[in-house]
Structure formats: C-alpha cells, structure tokens
C-alpha positions as CSV (number, residue, x, y, z in Angstrom):
1,M,140.3,195.2,9.2
2,Y,138.1,194.7,12.3
3,R,136.7,198.2,11.9
4,I,135.9,197.6,8.3
5,L,134.1,194.3,9.0
6,T,132.2,195.9,11.9
7,I,130.9,198.8,9.9
8,S,130.1,196.7,6.8
9,C,128.1,194.3,8.9
10,F,126.3,197.2,10.5
11,V,125.3,198.5,7.0
12,L,124.1,195.0,6.0
13,I,122.0,194.6,9.0
14,L,120.6,198.2,8.9
15,L,119.6,197.9,5.3
16,G,118.2,194.4,5.7
17,I,120.6,192.6,3.4
18,S,121.5,189.0,4.2
19,N,124.9,188.7,6.0
20,S,125.6,185.6,3.9
21,V,126.5,187.9,1.0
22,H,130.2,187.4,0.1
23,A,130.6,189.7,-2.8
24,E,132.5,192.9,-2.3
25,I,129.8,194.9,-4.0
26,V,126.1,194.6,-3.0
27,S,123.0,196.2,-4.5
28,I,120.8,198.2,-2.2
29,E,117.3,199.6,-3.0
30,A,116.6,202.5,-0.7
31,T,115.0,206.0,-0.5
32,I,117.1,209.1,-0.3
33,K,116.5,211.1,3.0
34,S,119.1,213.8,2.5
35,V,122.1,214.7,0.2
36,D,125.4,216.3,1.3
37,V,127.0,217.2,-2.0
38,K,129.9,219.1,-0.4
39,N,131.0,216.1,1.6
40,S,129.9,213.4,-0.9
41,K,127.5,211.7,1.5
42,I,123.9,210.6,1.4
43,T,121.5,209.5,4.0
44,V,119.1,206.7,2.9
45,E,116.2,204.8,4.4
46,R,115.2,201.2,3.9
47,K,112.5,199.3,5.9
48,G,112.2,202.1,8.4
49,K,115.9,202.3,9.2
50,T,118.3,205.1,8.1
51,T,122.0,205.4,7.7
52,E,124.6,207.8,6.2
53,L,126.8,206.5,3.5
54,D,130.0,207.8,1.8
55,V,129.7,208.2,-2.0
56,S,132.6,207.9,-4.4
57,K,133.9,211.3,-5.6
58,N,133.3,210.0,-9.2
59,T,129.6,209.7,-8.6
60,D,127.4,212.7,-9.2
61,I,124.8,213.2,-6.5
62,S,123.9,216.8,-7.2
63,N,120.6,215.9,-8.8
64,L,119.4,213.5,-6.1
65,K,116.6,214.7,-3.8
66,A,114.9,213.6,-0.7
67,G,112.2,211.0,-1.2
68,Q,113.7,209.7,-4.4
69,K,113.9,205.9,-4.9
70,V,117.4,204.7,-5.8
71,T,119.5,201.5,-6.3
72,L,122.9,201.7,-4.8
73,S,126.0,199.7,-5.6
74,Y,127.8,199.6,-2.3
75,H,131.4,198.3,-1.9
76,L,131.7,196.5,1.5
77,D,135.5,196.8,1.9
78,L,135.7,200.4,0.8
79,E,132.5,201.3,2.7
80,T,131.6,203.5,-0.2
81,V,128.7,203.8,-2.7
82,L,130.2,203.4,-6.1
83,K,127.1,203.8,-8.3
84,I,123.6,205.2,-7.9
85,E,120.8,204.3,-10.3
86,T,117.5,206.1,-10.4
87,P,114.3,205.0,-12.3
88,Q,114.3,206.5,-15.8
89,D,111.1,207.3,-17.5
90,G,112.7,209.3,-20.3
91,S,112.0,212.7,-18.7
92,S,112.5,214.6,-15.5
93,P,109.4,215.4,-13.4
94,K,107.9,218.8,-14.3
95,P,108.0,221.7,-11.9
96,K,104.8,222.0,-9.9
97,V,103.6,225.0,-7.8
98,V,101.9,224.0,-4.6
99,A,100.6,225.9,-1.6
100,L,101.8,224.4,1.7
101,D,98.3,224.4,3.2
102,E,99.5,222.7,6.4
103,L,101.5,225.9,7.2
104,N,99.0,228.4,6.0
105,I,96.9,228.3,9.1
106,G,95.6,231.8,9.8
107,S,97.3,234.6,7.9
108,P,99.7,236.0,7.0
109,N,102.4,233.3,6.8
110,F,105.5,234.5,5.0
111,A,109.4,234.7,4.8
112,P,110.2,230.9,4.7
113,W,113.6,229.6,5.4
114,I,114.4,226.0,4.6
115,S,117.1,223.8,6.2
116,K,120.0,222.3,4.1
117,D,118.2,218.9,3.9
118,G,114.8,220.5,3.2
119,L,113.2,218.8,6.1
120,S,112.9,221.7,8.5
121,I,111.3,225.1,7.8
122,Y,111.2,228.4,9.6
123,W,108.8,231.2,8.8
124,T,106.9,234.2,10.1
125,R,103.3,234.0,11.4
126,N,101.5,236.6,13.4
127,E,104.8,238.6,14.1
128,S,106.5,235.4,15.5
129,I,109.0,232.9,14.2
130,W,107.7,229.4,13.8
131,E,109.3,226.1,13.0
132,A,108.1,222.8,11.5
133,Q,109.5,219.5,10.2
134,R,108.7,216.8,7.7
135,K,110.0,213.3,7.1
136,N,110.5,213.7,3.4
137,V,109.4,215.8,0.4
138,D,106.3,213.6,-0.1
139,E,104.9,214.4,3.4
140,P,103.5,217.6,4.9
141,F,105.4,219.7,7.5
142,Q,104.3,218.7,11.0
143,K,105.2,219.5,14.6
144,Q,104.7,223.2,14.2
145,S,106.0,225.2,17.1
146,R,106.3,228.9,17.9
147,L,109.8,230.0,18.9
148,F,109.6,233.7,19.8
149,D,108.6,237.2,18.5
150,G,110.2,238.2,15.3
151,F,110.2,238.3,11.5
152,M,112.1,236.9,8.5
153,P,114.3,234.2,10.0
154,T,117.6,232.9,8.4
155,V,119.5,229.9,9.8
156,S,123.0,228.7,9.3
157,E,123.6,225.4,7.5
158,D,124.3,223.5,10.8
159,G,121.0,224.8,12.3
160,L,122.7,226.4,15.3
161,Y,122.7,230.1,14.5
162,M,119.7,232.3,13.6
163,V,119.3,235.9,12.5
164,L,115.9,237.5,12.6
165,C,114.3,240.9,12.4
166,R,112.6,242.7,15.3
167,P,111.5,246.3,16.1
168,L,113.8,248.0,18.6
169,K,112.6,250.5,21.1
170,L,115.0,252.4,23.5
171,G,113.0,254.1,26.1
172,N,110.5,256.2,24.3
173,Q,112.5,256.2,21.0
174,D,111.4,253.9,18.2
175,M,114.6,252.8,16.4
176,G,112.8,250.9,13.6
177,R,113.5,247.3,12.7
178,K,116.9,245.9,13.6
179,L,118.6,242.5,13.4
180,F,118.8,240.1,16.3
181,F,120.5,236.7,16.7
182,S,119.7,233.5,18.5
183,V,121.9,230.4,19.1
184,R,121.5,226.8,20.3
185,D,124.0,224.0,21.2
186,N,122.5,221.3,19.0
187,I,119.6,220.9,16.6
188,K,117.5,219.2,19.3
189,S,117.8,222.0,21.8
190,D,115.9,225.2,22.0
191,F,117.1,228.5,20.5
192,S,118.1,231.1,23.1
193,P,116.1,234.3,23.6
194,P,117.1,236.7,20.7
195,R,119.7,239.4,21.4
196,E,120.4,242.5,19.3
197,I,123.3,242.5,16.9
198,R,124.6,245.7,18.5
199,E,127.2,246.6,15.9
200,L,124.5,247.0,13.3
201,R,122.2,249.3,15.3
202,D,123.4,252.5,13.6
203,S,123.2,251.0,10.1
204,G,119.6,252.0,9.4
205,I,116.3,250.1,9.2
206,L,117.3,246.5,8.5
207,M,115.3,243.6,7.1
208,T,115.4,240.4,5.1
209,P,118.6,238.9,6.5
210,C,120.2,236.0,4.6
211,L,123.0,233.9,6.2
212,S,125.7,232.1,4.3
213,P,125.9,228.3,5.1
214,D,128.8,228.8,7.5
215,G,127.1,231.8,9.2
216,L,130.1,234.1,8.5
217,S,128.5,236.3,5.8
218,L,125.2,238.1,6.3
219,Y,123.2,239.6,3.4
220,L,120.6,242.2,4.3
221,S,118.4,245.0,3.1
222,C,118.5,248.6,4.5
223,Y,115.6,251.0,4.0
224,G,117.3,254.2,5.2
225,P,116.6,256.6,6.6
226,A,119.7,258.0,4.9
227,D,119.8,257.6,1.1
228,N,123.4,256.3,1.3
229,Q,122.2,253.5,3.6
230,K,119.5,252.2,1.3
231,G,120.1,249.1,-0.7
232,H,121.2,245.5,-0.4
233,W,124.5,244.7,1.4
234,V,126.7,242.0,2.7
235,I,128.8,242.0,5.9
236,T,131.2,239.4,7.1
237,R,133.0,238.2,10.3
238,E,136.0,235.9,11.1
239,T,134.2,233.5,13.4
240,R,130.8,232.9,15.0
241,S,132.1,234.6,18.1
242,S,133.4,237.6,16.3
243,K,131.5,240.9,15.7
244,W,130.3,241.7,12.2
245,D,132.9,243.9,10.5
246,I,131.1,247.1,9.8
247,A,134.2,248.6,8.1
248,K,134.0,245.9,5.3
249,I,130.3,246.1,4.5
250,H,129.6,246.5,0.8
251,R,126.8,246.5,-1.7
252,I,125.8,243.4,-3.7
253,L,124.1,245.1,-6.6
254,P,125.4,247.9,-8.9
255,H,124.7,251.3,-7.5
256,P,122.6,253.1,-8.3
257,N,120.4,250.1,-9.0
258,P,117.7,250.6,-11.7
259,I,115.7,247.6,-10.5
260,P,113.3,248.2,-7.5
261,A,113.9,244.9,-5.8
262,T,113.4,243.4,-2.3
263,T,113.8,240.2,-0.3
264,P,117.3,239.1,-1.4
265,F,118.4,235.5,-1.1
266,V,121.9,234.2,-2.0
267,T,122.3,230.5,-2.9
268,S,124.6,228.3,-0.8
269,D,127.4,228.5,-3.4
270,G,127.4,232.3,-3.2
271,L,127.1,232.7,-6.9
272,S,123.4,233.4,-7.5
273,L,121.1,236.1,-6.1
274,M,117.3,235.9,-6.1
275,L,115.3,239.0,-5.7
276,T,111.6,240.2,-5.9
277,K,111.2,242.7,-8.6
278,R,108.5,245.2,-7.7
279,T,107.5,247.1,-10.8
280,N,103.8,246.3,-11.1
281,A,101.6,248.2,-8.6
282,A,98.8,245.6,-9.1
283,H,101.1,243.0,-7.4
284,G,101.4,245.1,-4.2
285,A,104.2,243.8,-2.1
286,F,104.8,240.9,-4.4
287,G,106.5,240.7,-7.8
288,E,108.5,238.7,-10.3
289,I,111.4,236.7,-9.0
290,L,114.7,237.5,-10.6
291,V,117.9,235.5,-10.6
292,L,121.2,237.4,-10.9
293,T,124.7,235.8,-10.9
294,K,128.4,236.5,-10.6
295,D,131.4,234.6,-11.9
296,S,133.3,234.2,-8.6
297,V,132.6,234.5,-4.9
298,K,135.4,237.1,-4.9
299,D,133.3,239.5,-7.1
300,D,131.5,242.1,-5.0
301,V,128.3,242.5,-7.0
302,F,125.8,240.3,-8.8
303,A,125.9,242.1,-12.1
304,K,124.6,239.4,-14.6
305,Y,120.9,239.0,-15.3
306,E,120.2,235.3,-15.5
307,K,116.4,234.8,-15.7
308,Q,113.0,235.2,-14.2
309,I,111.4,232.3,-12.4
310,E,108.5,230.8,-14.4
311,V,106.6,227.5,-14.4
312,D,104.8,226.3,-17.6
313,G,105.6,229.6,-19.3
314,E,104.0,231.7,-16.6
315,L,105.9,234.1,-14.4
316,V,105.8,233.3,-10.7
317,I,104.6,236.2,-8.6
318,G,105.6,236.2,-4.9
319,R,108.4,237.3,-2.6
320,F,111.0,235.8,-0.2
321,P,112.4,233.2,-2.6
322,R,114.4,230.5,-0.9
323,Y,116.0,227.6,-2.9
324,C,116.9,224.2,-1.5
325,P,119.3,222.3,-3.9
326,A,119.0,219.1,-1.9
327,T,115.3,218.6,-2.7
328,H,115.1,220.8,-5.8
329,E,112.5,223.0,-4.3
330,L,112.0,226.7,-4.4
331,F,110.0,228.1,-1.5
332,F,108.4,231.6,-1.5
333,S,105.4,233.4,-0.1
334,A,102.5,234.7,-2.1
335,P,98.7,235.3,-1.7
336,V,96.7,232.3,-1.0
337,F,93.4,234.0,-1.9
338,E,92.1,237.3,-2.9
339,G,92.0,239.9,-0.2
340,K,94.0,241.6,2.5
341,D,96.6,239.7,4.5
342,S,96.2,236.5,2.5
343,E,99.9,235.7,2.3
344,G,101.0,232.1,2.6
345,I,103.9,229.7,2.0
346,W,104.3,228.2,-1.5
347,C,106.7,225.8,-3.1
348,I,107.8,224.9,-6.6
349,R,108.6,221.2,-6.6
350,N,111.0,219.5,-9.0
351,Y,112.7,222.9,-9.8
352,D,116.3,223.0,-10.9
353,L,117.7,226.5,-10.5
354,S,120.7,225.7,-12.6
355,K,118.6,225.1,-15.7
C-alpha cells in the first residue's frame, strides 16, 4: 500500500493535479510524447513535466501519436490509465508531404532511419552518418551531429546497435560495399567506431540494411557480383553477441523477382515490406514505393501485393521508405529541387500504413 500511495502521489504532483483529490479515478489533460504499443505504456507531458504511464490492456493506443492532445482517465489505486479521449472533429487529419528542410542542409541527404518513438533520426550526408533529435512531431529536428563515415544506417529498437554500409578495401583490393556494426551502452553514450561484420564479407556487394526491432534479424540487398547473390535477403542470429547465421540466409521475395526494386524496409511487426520500384527511367534512382505483405512471420517471402504509396491521389516518388507507427509518419528521401545530387529527407505526416 505504501508503494501505491507513493507512486500515485508522484503522478499527481508531476501532472500538476491537486493532492486533495480523493476519487480513485482522476482526469488528466496531457500531450502524448511517445507510445509503446507492445508494452501498453504511454509517455505524456503536462506543464513541462513528463512521466510514463501504464495503460489498460482494454484500451487501444495504436492510433495515438506523439504531439497529440489527450484526456486520460487515471486510476490512482491501480496506477493505470483506463480511458484515453482525443479531440474529435469528425475526421482524421489528412496525410501531408513535407520536406524536412532543417535536415536538408547541403546535399545529398538520404537513407533516413527513425527511432521507435519518432524523436531521433539517423541519415546519410556527405558519405557520413548523422543523427538529430526533436521534442515532438510539431517541432523540427535539432542538435544535428556527425557520427562517423558510412551510409544507410539502421538501428535496433533500443537504440544501442547500429548496422551501416561502408566500402571495404583490403590492401590494394577494393572489396566493394560491405556491412559494419556499431554499439553503445546506453542511448546517451556515443556509438563505438564501426567494425566489419566479418561473416558477411564473402556475401557480395551489400547495401540497404534493415534491422528488426530486437536486432536479431537483418534484411539486406546484395548486388552481386554473382547472379545467385543478387536480390533481397534476411539473415538471423540467436543473440546480439552471436554471429549472423550464414547457413540460414534466405530470400524475402519470390525468385526470380519480376519487379526491379531497391531499398527494402520491413515494418516492426515483420509482416509488411516496403520497396522502391524502379521502372521509369525518368525517375532515375527514385521510384514508386510499394507495399508487400505476408500472413505470418513464419512465412519466408513477402508474396502479396498490397498497395503503392500515394497522397491525394498522386503516387509518391522517392526511395528509402521508413515507417514510424508511433507517430504515423512515413520518412523517405527524394529530390528537393531539379538538378544533380538534390536528394533530401521527406516525411508524410498523418499517414496510417494499415489503411
């Protein structure tokens, strides 16, 4: 009982609610900071203070997003949010395509990777990996910092393990682009200098890595040189300290694949695959963004065509699609103006991939 009273009082103080309230359930108006659907938790902000709250399993939080204003019904004894109300205007906000001008300094800027809560972003600029943060979806990314040389970063859900692409040279021999990894102890510490994933060295020219949330599955693209190496693959391992199991690598698309597609991204639930379809020479390295699905994570390949990404009836042309369900945003890179090397980071806001 002492623990319950202590935590409940802490919540009351943190959220600025009078401690004279005697009802078991109190109403709290707050702003969503982040959503953890898997563990039924939300982080909210009120009057400049933030806290993480447990949410009842019977309450759907999958459609909440960072920056959203909500009214919570909080049970003091259970220390649980029982109900979440959002302002209703009769319709959901329409998807909107915006260029992230704060990141598109110089050029090119491409291959974004967004954190689970949508508040940290990693991307490629001038052959280096960069990182930036924002307070919520309504504010621009700030505190930009260069991490190290590399391309196309992908980061585990906990933010502690990164895979990236780098050219590898052994003596006078150019080995082509290979995959490297970097780790850190906590999200406030620096990533370590990247090291080669040695067990993948003989797997061909490797690019566009995509980690599963737990960091135990790695999706990647191979561009040869051998024909039987070309395509999109997934490889797994038992733990973070284990080597990637080359013997169990397999394709994630039907083979041969009739669709010339690049920059694969697999959603956090492992059931949807986003690709860049390159069939129009006028689009150059960019193309239409496709969504393929499979029925179960046990299925090897994504064999079902779902849709092409469009906004207001127009197809989105870009590459490196990365979806963040917590904020309902789809990040990608595309030209920011006409001309060579004009690639920049873009975002479709208010986008629900499930619809």
